[in-house]
C-alpha positions in Angstrom: 139.6 27.5 38.3 135.8 26.4 37.2 133.6 29.3 38.1 131.0 28.4 40.8 127.3 28.4 39.8 125.5 30.9 41.6 122.0 31.1 42.8 119.7 33.4 40.4 118.2 36.0 42.1 114.5 36.7 42.1 113.0 39.4 39.2 112.9 41.8 41.8 116.1 41.5 43.3 117.5 41.5 39.7 115.7 44.4 38.6 117.5 46.4 41.8 120.9 45.0 40.8 120.2 46.7 36.9 119.2 49.7 38.8 122.4 49.9 40.8 124.5 48.8 37.8 123.0 51.9 35.6 123.8 54.2 38.7 127.4 53.2 38.9 128.0 53.2 35.1 127.1 57.0 35.2 129.4 57.8 38.0 132.2 56.1 36.1 130.9 58.1 32.7 130.9 61.6 34.7 134.5 60.8 36.1 135.9 60.2 32.9 135.8 56.2 32.8 137.7 55.6 36.2 136.0 55.0 39.8 138.4 54.4 42.4 137.2 50.7 44.1 137.2 52.3 47.2 134.0 54.6 45.5 132.5 51.4 44.0 132.2 49.8 47.3 130.7 52.5 48.8 127.9 52.3 46.2 127.2 48.8 45.9 126.9 48.6 49.8 125.3 51.7 50.5 123.8 53.7 47.6 120.3 54.3 48.9 117.4 52.4 48.1 119.7 49.4 46.0 122.7 49.4 47.7 123.4 45.9 49.7 122.8 47.1 53.2 120.4 50.1 52.1 118.3 47.6 49.9 115.4 45.4 51.0 116.9 42.0 51.0 117.1 39.8 54.0 121.1 39.3 54.1 121.6 37.5 57.3 120.9 34.7 58.5 120.5 31.4 57.1 118.2 32.7 54.4 120.8 35.7 53.5 124.4 35.4 52.8 126.2 35.1 55.7 126.0 34.0 59.5 127.1 36.3 62.1 128.2 35.3 65.5 124.9 36.5 67.5 123.1 34.3 65.2 124.6 31.4 66.0 124.0 31.0 69.3 122.6 33.8 72.1 125.6 32.2 74.4 127.6 34.8 72.5 125.9 37.8 74.0 125.6 36.4 77.0 129.5 35.9 77.2 130.1 39.6 76.0 127.7 40.8 78.6 129.9 39.1 81.4 132.8 41.8 80.3 130.3 44.9 79.8 128.5 44.1 82.8 131.7 45.7 85.1 132.0 48.2 82.7 128.9 50.2 82.3 128.5 51.3 85.9 132.1 53.4 85.4 130.2 55.2 82.6 126.5 56.6 82.1 125.6 53.1 81.1 124.7 53.3 77.6 125.8 51.1 74.9 126.2 51.9 71.3 125.8 49.3 68.9 127.1 49.9 65.0 125.7 47.3 62.3 123.3 45.6 64.7 122.4 43.3 61.9 118.9 41.6 62.5 119.2 43.0 66.4 120.3 39.4 67.4 123.2 40.7 69.4 121.4 43.9 71.0 118.4 41.6 72.6 121.0 39.2 73.8 123.0 41.8 75.8 120.0 43.8 76.8 118.8 40.6 78.5 121.3 39.9 80.7 122.6 43.6 81.0 118.7 45.3 82.1 120.3 46.1 85.6 123.1 48.3 84.9 122.1 49.3 81.5 120.7 53.1 80.9 120.2 53.0 77.6 121.0 51.2 74.1 121.6 53.1 71.0 121.5 51.6 67.7 123.2 53.3 64.8 122.2 52.0 61.8 122.3 53.6 58.2 120.1 50.7 56.4 116.2 51.9 57.1 115.3 47.7 56.4 117.5 46.6 58.9 116.4 49.0 61.6 112.8 48.1 60.7 114.0 44.2 61.1 115.7 44.9 64.4 112.7 47.0 65.7 110.5 43.9 64.9 113.0 41.6 66.7 113.4 43.6 69.9 110.1 44.3 70.5 109.1 40.6 70.3 111.6 39.4 72.1 112.1 42.6 74.7 108.8 44.2 75.0 109.2 45.5 78.3 112.6 47.4 77.1 111.6 49.3 74.5 111.8 52.3 76.6 115.9 51.9 76.6 116.3 51.2 72.8 117.0 54.1 70.2 117.8 54.3 67.1 120.1 56.9 65.1 121.2 57.3 61.8 123.9 59.7 62.6 127.0 59.9 65.3 125.7 61.3 68.2 127.8 64.2 69.4 129.6 62.4 72.2 129.9 58.7 73.6 129.4 58.0 77.3 129.3 54.3 77.6 130.9 51.4 75.5 130.8 51.5 71.7 130.2 48.0 70.1 131.0 46.6 66.5 130.6 42.8 65.3 131.5 42.9 62.1 131.2 45.9 61.3 135.1 47.6 60.1 134.8 44.7 57.3 132.3 46.1 55.7 133.8 50.0 55.2 135.2 50.6 52.0 138.8 50.0 51.0 141.3 51.4 48.7 143.0 48.3 46.2 146.6 49.1 45.8 148.8 46.9 43.3 152.5 47.3 43.0 153.7 46.5 38.8 156.5 47.3 37.3 158.2 49.5 39.5 155.2 51.4 39.8 152.0 51.9 42.7 148.9 51.9 41.0 145.4 52.5 42.8 142.7 50.1 41.2 139.5 51.2 40.2 136.4 50.1 38.1 136.2 51.3 34.2 133.8 49.9 31.6 134.6 47.8 28.7 133.1 47.9 25.1 129.7 46.6 26.0 129.5 48.5 29.4 130.3 46.0 31.4 132.5 46.5 34.6 135.9 45.9 34.4 139.1 46.4 36.6 141.3 49.0 35.6 144.2 51.0 37.4 145.4 54.7 37.4 148.4 56.3 39.2 148.4 56.2 43.1 147.4 59.4 44.4 150.3 61.0 46.2 148.1 60.9 49.7 148.2 57.1 49.8 151.8 56.5 48.9 153.3 56.8 52.2 150.9 54.1 53.5 151.2 51.9 50.1 155.3 52.2 50.5 155.1 51.6 54.4 153.0 48.7 54.0 153.1 46.7 50.8 155.9 44.5 50.0 157.5 45.9 46.5 156.6 42.5 44.8 155.5 42.9 40.9 151.5 42.6 41.0 151.6 42.7 44.9 147.7 43.8 45.4 146.0 44.5 48.8 143.9 46.8 50.4 144.3 50.4 52.3 141.6 51.1 55.3 141.8 54.5 55.3 138.0 55.0 56.0 138.5 52.5 59.0 141.1 54.4 60.5 139.2 57.8 60.4 135.9 56.3 61.7 138.1 55.0 64.4 139.5 58.6 64.9 136.1 60.2 65.1 134.7 57.7 67.6 138.0 58.7 69.6 137.4 62.2 69.7 133.8 62.0 70.7 134.6 59.3 73.5 134.3 61.3 76.7 134.5 58.2 78.6 134.0 54.5 78.5 135.3 52.2 75.8 135.4 51.1 72.0 135.0 47.3 71.5 135.3 45.7 68.1 134.8 42.0 66.7 136.1 41.2 63.1 137.7 39.2 61.2 141.4 40.3 60.1 145.1 40.4 61.0 148.2 42.4 62.5 149.6 44.4 59.5 152.6 41.7 59.4 150.5 39.1 58.7 148.0 41.5 56.6 150.9 42.2 54.3 152.8 39.0 54.0 154.5 38.7 50.9 152.6 35.3 50.2 149.2 37.1 50.9 149.6 38.8 47.0 146.0 39.3 46.3 144.6 40.9 49.2 141.4 39.9 51.4 138.4 41.2 49.1 135.6 38.4 48.9 131.9 38.7 47.9 129.4 36.4 49.8 126.3 35.9 48.3 123.8 33.2 49.5 126.4 31.6 51.0 128.5 31.1 48.7 132.4 32.9 48.3 132.3 35.1 45.5 135.6 36.6 44.2 134.3 38.7 41.3 133.0 42.0 43.0 131.3 42.7 39.8 128.8 39.6 40.2 125.1 40.3 41.3 126.0 44.4 42.4 123.8 45.2 45.0 123.3 41.7 46.1 126.7 40.3 47.2 128.1 41.7 50.4 131.6 43.0 49.6 134.1 42.8 52.2 138.0 43.1 53.4 139.6 41.9 56.3 140.5 44.3 59.1 144.8 45.5 59.2 144.1 45.5 63.3 147.6 47.3 63.5 146.1 50.4 61.6 143.0 50.6 63.8 145.2 50.6 67.4 147.5 53.2 65.7 144.5 55.4 64.5 143.0 55.2 68.0 146.2 55.5 70.3 146.7 58.3 68.3 143.8 60.0 68.9 144.1 59.6 72.7 142.9 56.3 73.5 144.4 53.4 75.3 144.8 50.2 74.2 143.1 47.8 76.5 143.5 44.6 74.7 143.9 42.6 71.1 143.2 38.9 71.2 141.6 36.3 69.2 137.6 35.6 69.3 138.4 32.3 71.1 140.7 33.5 74.0 138.2 36.3 74.4 135.1 34.1 74.8 136.7 31.4 76.7 138.5 33.9 79.1 135.0 35.0 79.7 133.7 31.6 80.5 131.6 30.7 77.5 132.1 26.6 78.3 130.5 27.6 82.0 127.6 28.9 80.0 127.3 25.9 77.6 127.8 23.6 80.7 124.4 25.2 81.7 122.5 24.2 78.6 121.4 20.9 79.6 122.6 17.3 79.6 125.2 16.7 77.3 122.4 14.4 75.2 119.7 16.8 74.8 119.1 19.0 71.7 119.4 22.2 73.2 123.1 21.2 74.4 124.2 19.9 71.2 123.0 22.7 69.4 124.6 25.1 71.5 127.8 23.3 71.5 127.7 22.9 67.5 127.8 26.4 67.5 130.4 27.3 70.2 132.6 24.8 68.1 132.1 27.3 65.1 132.9 30.4 67.8 136.2 28.6 69.1 137.4 26.6 66.2 140.6 27.5 65.0 139.5 26.4 61.6 136.3 28.6 61.7 135.9 31.9 64.0 138.3 31.2 66.6 141.3 32.7 65.3 140.5 34.6 62.1 138.6 36.5 64.0 139.7 39.1 66.9 138.7 41.2 69.4 140.0 44.6 70.2 139.4 47.0 72.8 140.3 51.0 73.4 139.3 53.0 76.6 139.1 56.5 77.9 138.8 57.0 81.9 137.9 53.2 82.6 139.4 50.5 84.0 141.9 48.5 81.8 141.8 45.5 83.8 139.1 43.3 81.6 138.9 39.4 82.1 138.1 39.3 78.4 141.9 39.6 77.7 143.5 37.9 81.1 144.9 35.5 79.1 145.9 35.2 75.5 146.6 38.8 74.9 148.2 39.7 71.7 149.2 43.5 71.7 152.7 42.6 71.6 151.8 41.9 67.5 150.5 45.0 67.0 
């Protein structure tokens, strides 16, 4: 397979990447030459100043590395707002959004929910993205600034709706391999030229039960375990006094995730709208993600006492809530506004695009379990 030619980073971005590489090399040396991949991913994405999400580059949108659903069309957020409209009055009226990106989803929801929304909290670890969100929301919703608050840490409790669009996939994962009858933890080391390379170590005892339960014992089979995602969900569940958790992301149920034919796992990078299969390429400038194991997410939430509300594809969820009705209101089918909106909706709904790979999962506590978004096409039985 030919290695794709990626766009060269600018001098400032390259210098930041090199600085981050130096810090990771120091960590590897301090850790006796081996750094678990989850720790490498944490540094690559979130190391202060140089990490992918904590550095200063614009990553989202046509000029960045990937495009999210809210950036495609405001109809995405307007459709989601239909689901939230009946839920907010059952709570204190708050929305808590994790990983708000450019602020577009927040703008779409606040604009449609102003009557029932009390407060919109954005929990954001990236100072650069937080500033970008402030600029966008100040420009688009100046009259709602008093309702918006940025947080850098989790609140002590949640009373409202917690939302995460493409948040779980950005959480570091452990990578496990079954090789020669042994379970191995995959990590990062340095070769003779101090370049990053894959290395393996014996699998820690705390990861062994999950590996044995989930991964096929096929020689060379490699995949991810999502302990940090599960811990995150458990923490949210413990702090949710009333309301719901709603996550939209790409992924599978466990049976699909660990299918024998998916022998290389799901780890992928995104750089300037290119798929990157080498996680050591343009470190700090490349988004690293792993698909979500929604079965594990459901188990973590339910074990923490939440009710599973629903699980379905993004296409079914948006169609249940009337996305096509909102599209029809965009004007005459021949108009440019309608054509642009229809093209975006095709991306949101198409099985070949985001429609089936992206899933929606929701959990609740002390809230009405009858959600129209899951009326048809619910897939909870697959979890």
